[in-house]
C-alpha positions in Angstrom: 101.0 97.5 107.2 102.6 94.4 105.8 105.6 92.7 107.6 107.6 92.7 104.4 108.9 95.1 101.8 107.6 94.8 98.2 110.2 95.8 95.7 108.4 95.8 92.3 105.0 96.3 90.8 103.0 93.1 90.4 103.4 90.9 87.3 101.2 88.2 85.8 102.2 84.6 86.2 100.7 81.4 84.9 100.2 78.1 86.8 103.2 75.9 86.4 105.6 78.9 85.7 108.8 78.9 87.6 110.2 82.1 89.2 113.9 82.2 90.1 115.1 84.7 92.6 118.8 85.5 93.0 119.9 88.0 95.7 122.5 88.9 98.2 122.1 90.7 101.6 124.1 92.0 104.5 124.9 91.5 107.2 125.4 87.8 106.4 123.9 86.6 109.6 120.5 88.4 109.0 117.3 86.3 109.0 115.8 87.2 105.6 113.0 85.6 103.5 112.5 86.2 99.8 109.4 85.4 97.8 106.2 86.3 96.1 103.0 87.8 97.3 99.8 86.8 95.5 96.6 88.8 95.0 95.3 87.6 98.4 98.4 88.8 100.3 99.7 85.3 100.8 103.5 85.3 101.0 105.2 82.3 99.3 108.8 82.5 100.6 112.0 80.7 101.2 114.9 81.6 103.6 118.2 83.2 102.6 121.4 81.7 103.9 124.7 83.3 104.8 124.0 86.5 102.8 122.7 84.9 99.6 119.6 83.6 98.0 119.3 81.6 94.8 116.1 79.6 94.7 113.0 79.0 92.5 109.3 79.0 93.3 106.8 77.1 91.2 103.5 79.0 90.7 100.5 76.9 91.4 97.7 79.4 90.7 97.5 81.9 87.8 97.5 85.5 89.0 99.4 88.7 89.7 102.4 88.4 92.0 104.7 90.9 93.6 108.3 90.2 94.6 109.0 90.8 98.3 111.7 90.6 101.0 111.0 90.1 104.7 113.6 91.1 107.2 113.1 88.9 110.3 116.1 90.4 112.1 116.1 93.1 114.7 118.3 95.4 112.6 118.4 97.0 109.2 119.6 95.0 106.2 120.7 95.8 102.7 119.5 93.5 99.9 119.9 93.5 96.1 119.1 91.0 93.4 116.9 90.1 90.5 113.9 87.9 89.5 113.6 85.8 86.4 110.2 84.5 85.2 
């Protein structure tokens, strides 16, 4: 079992492509990471701050990636957002 929740099916990305993730979550003080999982289950992630996340990740290796959210808090969170690539 993975320590994160994947939210979409995988999608192909090219090296050099930039993926922008915009999301919100609550409670605002939750410790949440947003990012992409590659075909080898490596999680490339960045931390949300104060209930929001708006950051970009540059792809270094061509492949299929899946968007994921990791809740590092001891309680349930709600998150919503979108991915541009």
